[in-house]
Backbone as CSV, one residue per row, in Angstrom:
resi,resn,N_x,N_y,N_z,CA_x,CA_y,CA_z,C_x,C_y,C_z
1,MET,-7.427,-53.893,56.653,-7.552,-52.969,55.578,-8.215,-51.694,56.032
2,LEU,-8.798,-51.742,57.167,-9.365,-50.517,57.700,-8.223,-49.582,58.077
3,GLY,-8.436,-48.335,57.888,-7.424,-47.367,58.261,-6.483,-47.012,57.114
4,ARG,-6.505,-47.787,56.069,-5.659,-47.461,54.908,-6.339,-46.414,54.050
5,ARG,-5.565,-45.465,53.597,-6.116,-44.431,52.717,-5.714,-44.708,51.275
6,LYS,-6.586,-44.307,50.401,-6.272,-44.439,48.985,-5.339,-43.309,48.582
7,ARG,-4.416,-43.622,47.708,-3.544,-42.586,47.163,-4.264,-41.831,46.070
8,ARG,-4.014,-40.579,46.003,-4.625,-39.749,44.963,-3.580,-39.444,43.894
9,GLY,-3.362,-40.327,43.001,-2.372,-40.113,41.948,-1.057,-40.765,42.321
10,LYS,-0.179,-40.783,41.376,1.118,-41.406,41.585,2.055,-40.409,42.244
11,PRO,2.984,-40.892,43.054,3.872,-39.965,43.743,4.763,-39.183,42.780
12,GLY,5.050,-39.730,41.637,5.924,-39.048,40.677,5.191,-38.120,39.733
13,ALA,3.882,-38.029,39.843,3.107,-37.196,38.912,3.500,-35.730,38.998
14,LEU,3.645,-35.226,40.206,4.035,-33.828,40.376,5.448,-33.610,39.857
15,ALA,6.339,-34.517,40.168,7.722,-34.401,39.692,7.763,-34.445,38.167
16,GLY,6.955,-35.308,37.588,6.901,-35.397,36.125,6.385,-34.127,35.494
17,ALA,5.370,-33.541,36.110,4.811,-32.284,35.592,5.836,-31.167,35.685
18,LEU,6.555,-31.105,36.801,7.588,-30.075,36.955,8.718,-30.274,35.951
19,LEU,9.108,-31.517,35.718,10.151,-31.810,34.744,9.708,-31.407,33.344
20,ALA,8.469,-31.723,32.992,7.946,-31.354,31.674,7.924,-29.844,31.503
21,ALA,7.531,-29.125,32.540,7.503,-27.655,32.458,8.908,-27.103,32.265
22,GLY,9.867,-27.678,32.958,11.257,-27.231,32.823,11.804,-27.510,31.436
23,LEU,11.508,-28.688,30.903,11.951,-29.023,29.553,11.283,-28.142,28.517
24,GLY,10.005,-27.853,28.725,9.285,-26.974,27.807,9.931,-25.604,27.734
25,GLY,10.327,-25.077,28.882,11.005,-23.782,28.909,12.326,-23.829,28.182
26,SER,13.060,-24.934,28.323,14.333,-25.079,27.626,14.140,-25.128,26.119
27,VAL,13.096,-25.830,25.690,12.810,-25.919,24.253,12.455,-24.544,23.708
28,LEU,11.642,-23.793,24.439,11.285,-22.446,23.990,12.509,-21.552,23.918
29,ALA,13.397,-21.664,24.872,14.618,-20.850,24.846,15.477,-21.227,23.645
30,ALA,15.549,-22.511,23.335,16.335,-22.951,22.178,15.735,-22.429,20.890
31,CYS,14.413,-22.441,20.788,13.755,-21.913,19.595,14.023,-20.430,19.446
32,SER,13.998,-19.736,20.551,14.215,-18.295,20.515,15.612,-17.971,20.016
33,SER,16.618,-18.679,20.523,17.985,-18.407,20.075,18.166,-18.867,18.635
34,GLY,17.467,-19.913,18.222,17.529,-20.366,16.840,16.940,-19.349,15.897
35,ALA,15.853,-18.713,16.304,15.227,-17.678,15.485,16.183,-16.516,15.284
36,GLY,16.881,-16.139,16.341,17.839,-15.042,16.231,18.944,-15.350,15.241
37,ALA,19.476,-16.562,15.298,20.541,-16.957,14.377,20.032,-16.992,12.938
38,LEU,18.821,-17.493,12.755,18.240,-17.534,11.408,17.972,-16.123,10.884
39,GLY,17.451,-15.267,11.754,17.208,-13.884,11.362,18.496,-13.164,11.004
40,GLN,19.534,-13.428,11.780,20.844,-12.820,11.501,21.376,-13.299,10.143
41,GLN,21.187,-14.589,9.854,21.621,-15.116,8.559,20.858,-14.446,7.430
42,ALA,19.561,-14.286,7.612,18.754,-13.611,6.588,19.261,-12.186,6.374
43,CYS,19.558,-11.488,7.444,20.047,-10.110,7.317,21.434,-10.055,6.672
44,LYS,22.246,-11.042,6.933,23.560,-11.113,6.273,23.364,-11.211,4.757
45,ASP,22.433,-12.046,4.339,22.130,-12.187,2.912,21.521,-10.901,2.352
46,VAL,20.668,-10.249,3.148,20.077,-8.977,2.721,21.165,-7.928,2.528
47,HIS,22.116,-7.860,3.454,23.200,-6.878,3.332,24.026,-7.132,2.065
48,ARG,24.287,-8.400,1.759,25.010,-8.725,0.514,24.213,-8.243,-0.694
49,SER,22.914,-8.502,-0.651,22.050,-8.087,-1.748,22.066,-6.573,-1.914
50,LEU,21.915,-5.857,-0.821,21.882,-4.397,-0.894,23.209,-3.821,-1.379
51,THR,24.314,-4.423,-0.977,25.637,-3.975,-1.446,25.744,-4.146,-2.957
52,LEU,25.342,-5.306,-3.451,25.372,-5.555,-4.898,24.402,-4.629,-5.635
53,TYR,23.230,-4.449,-5.069,22.226,-3.596,-5.707,22.726,-2.163,-5.820
54,ARG,23.303,-1.628,-4.763,23.810,-0.246,-4.783,24.961,-0.099,-5.770
55,ALA,25.819,-1.106,-5.855,26.913,-1.078,-6.830,26.356,-1.071,-8.254
56,ALA,25.325,-1.864,-8.483,24.701,-1.916,-9.808,24.059,-0.575,-10.148
57,GLU,23.446,0.057,-9.171,22.827,1.360,-9.409,23.868,2.409,-9.782
58,ARG,25.019,2.353,-9.141,26.100,3.305,-9.458,26.671,3.043,-10.850
59,ALA,26.670,1.780,-11.261,27.256,1.410,-12.555,26.350,1.757,-13.729
60,GLY,25.074,2.009,-13.449,24.153,2.399,-14.524,23.631,1.212,-15.312
61,GLN,23.388,1.451,-16.597,22.801,0.422,-17.461,23.887,-0.255,-18.295
62,THR,24.648,-1.099,-17.662,25.692,-1.853,-18.344,25.437,-3.340,-18.129
63,PRO,26.033,-4.181,-18.965,25.880,-5.624,-18.735,26.399,-6.059,-17.356
64,ALA,27.482,-5.425,-16.897,28.020,-5.769,-15.572,27.026,-5.390,-14.475
65,ALA,26.389,-4.239,-14.633,25.395,-3.798,-13.649,24.181,-4.733,-13.669
66,ASP,23.783,-5.178,-14.834,22.669,-6.124,-14.930,22.997,-7.424,-14.201
67,ALA,24.242,-7.866,-14.350,24.677,-9.088,-13.664,24.657,-8.885,-12.145
68,GLU,25.081,-7.699,-11.691,25.054,-7.407,-10.258,23.612,-7.349,-9.732
69,ARG,22.710,-6.786,-10.516,21.300,-6.744,-10.110,20.734,-8.162,-9.968
70,LEU,21.096,-9.021,-10.892,20.637,-10.412,-10.823,21.205,-11.101,-9.583
71,GLN,22.493,-10.866,-9.305,23.106,-11.437,-8.090,22.418,-10.888,-6.839
72,ALA,22.113,-9.603,-6.855,21.446,-8.982,-5.708,20.088,-9.638,-5.464
73,LEU,19.342,-9.858,-6.516,18.039,-10.503,-6.388,18.185,-11.945,-5.895
74,THR,19.215,-12.621,-6.361,19.470,-13.995,-5.912,19.720,-14.032,-4.408
75,TRP,20.541,-13.103,-3.896,20.808,-13.044,-2.449,19.552,-12.684,-1.677
76,LEU,18.747,-11.809,-2.247,17.499,-11.419,-1.587,16.568,-12.623,-1.454
77,ARG,16.460,-13.389,-2.500,15.599,-14.583,-2.465,16.172,-15.661,-1.550
78,LYS,17.514,-15.725,-1.486,18.165,-16.686,-0.590,17.852,-16.346,0.870
79,ALA,17.682,-15.067,1.170,17.403,-14.629,2.537,15.997,-15.005,2.992
80,LEU,15.117,-15.304,2.064,13.717,-15.584,2.421,13.578,-16.827,3.290
81,ARG,14.301,-17.880,2.992,14.156,-19.123,3.766,14.519,-18.931,5.240
82,PRO,15.726,-18.423,5.554,16.000,-18.242,6.989,15.071,-17.210,7.645
83,ALA,14.653,-16.201,6.895,13.729,-15.212,7.455,12.375,-15.858,7.760
84,ALA,11.912,-16.731,6.889,10.633,-17.416,7.110,10.716,-18.338,8.324
85,LEU,11.812,-19.050,8.456,11.985,-19.928,9.618,12.071,-19.107,10.901
86,ALA,12.804,-18.004,10.846,12.908,-17.131,12.022,11.543,-16.543,12.364
87,GLY,10.811,-16.117,11.350,9.488,-15.526,11.568,8.492,-16.504,12.143
88,SER,8.641,-17.781,11.803,7.712,-18.777,12.350,8.028,-19.095,13.809
89,GLN,9.268,-18.831,14.230,9.662,-19.100,15.615,9.549,-17.865,16.508
90,ASP,9.701,-16.698,15.896,9.708,-15.452,16.669,9.068,-14.359,15.812
91,GLY,7.940,-13.864,16.261,7.174,-12.894,15.489,7.913,-11.617,15.133
92,SER,8.989,-11.312,15.835,9.713,-10.071,15.531,10.412,-10.130,14.173
93,TRP,10.534,-11.307,13.583,11.160,-11.457,12.262,10.126,-11.504,11.139
94,GLN,8.846,-11.448,11.448,7.816,-11.589,10.421,7.787,-10.428,9.433
95,ALA,8.123,-9.232,9.875,8.143,-8.093,8.950,9.205,-8.305,7.873
96,LEU,10.376,-8.782,8.281,11.432,-9.068,7.308,10.978,-10.165,6.351
97,GLN,10.385,-11.201,6.890,9.872,-12.294,6.060,8.894,-11.769,5.018
98,THR,7.981,-10.915,5.441,6.962,-10.372,4.539,7.599,-9.506,3.453
99,THR,8.526,-8.660,3.846,9.199,-7.795,2.864,9.943,-8.642,1.836
100,LEU,10.660,-9.643,2.297,11.406,-10.505,1.370,10.468,-11.264,0.443
101,SER,9.318,-11.651,0.944,8.380,-12.391,0.094,7.861,-11.517,-1.051
102,GLU,7.917,-10.214,-0.890,7.485,-9.291,-1.944,8.500,-9.187,-3.085
103,SER,9.699,-9.720,-2.901,10.754,-9.569,-3.915,10.407,-10.226,-5.250
104,SER,9.443,-11.119,-5.253,9.035,-11.751,-6.517,8.037,-10.877,-7.284
105,ARG,7.475,-9.875,-6.612,6.458,-9.029,-7.242,6.843,-7.549,-7.319
106,VAL,7.759,-7.142,-6.459,8.090,-5.722,-6.335,9.572,-5.533,-6.653
107,PRO,9.929,-4.496,-7.410,11.349,-4.258,-7.697,12.138,-4.013,-6.399
108,GLU,13.376,-4.434,-6.400,14.205,-4.272,-5.205,14.307,-2.805,-4.794
109,SER,14.285,-1.919,-5.765,14.376,-0.483,-5.449,13.277,-0.043,-4.491
110,GLU,12.122,-0.695,-4.557,11.002,-0.358,-3.675,11.130,-0.996,-2.290
111,LEU,12.045,-1.942,-2.142,12.197,-2.666,-0.880,13.402,-2.200,-0.062
112,VAL,14.275,-1.420,-0.683,15.542,-1.049,-0.050,15.334,-0.383,1.311
113,THR,14.443,0.581,1.392,14.245,1.307,2.651,13.781,0.370,3.760
114,ALA,12.791,-0.459,3.465,12.273,-1.391,4.476,13.335,-2.407,4.884
115,LEU,14.042,-2.975,3.912,15.070,-3.967,4.225,16.194,-3.364,5.051
116,THR,16.574,-2.137,4.717,17.633,-1.460,5.462,17.207,-1.267,6.915
117,ALA,15.978,-0.840,7.119,15.471,-0.630,8.486,15.316,-1.951,9.237
118,GLN,14.796,-2.982,8.571,14.532,-4.246,9.241,15.808,-5.001,9.607
119,CYS,16.890,-4.748,8.887,18.148,-5.406,9.171,19.187,-4.456,9.769
120,ALA,18.717,-3.307,10.261,19.624,-2.351,10.911,20.101,-2.918,12.234
121,PRO,21.347,-2.621,12.630,21.815,-3.068,13.943,20.849,-2.591,15.030
122,GLY,20.508,-3.477,15.934,19.568,-3.142,16.992,18.124,-3.479,16.648
123,GLU,17.864,-3.816,15.395,16.497,-4.189,14.979,16.404,-5.700,14.792
124,GLY,17.162,-6.443,15.558,17.156,-7.891,15.419,18.384,-8.385,14.697
125,ALA,18.989,-7.506,13.895,20.178,-7.920,13.141,21.424,-7.723,13.944
């Protein structure tokens, strides 16, 4: 037994650590691409909302315009869920999430400029 050296750890420990690091990077990359898809979905819903809202504004104070405003608000609220999920995975979507969360307290007319900018091509959308 003389001359034998003790092993310092298992031979696969380093390989296991490297594998875990590689898998961790893959998971982060998947989350990142998932956030983009969720953010894009939120912006798609925002664009639908803004289209309906602008049509309602052009139509004035009619029952049809009121119905379009309600539909616009519905699409805006629908966009909140994917925006919140995207924002929790990637901080670049948090501004959109925050703006959408204001839709329950602030008229859509006050959110149009921010939503248009946050979902502009090249701004994540």
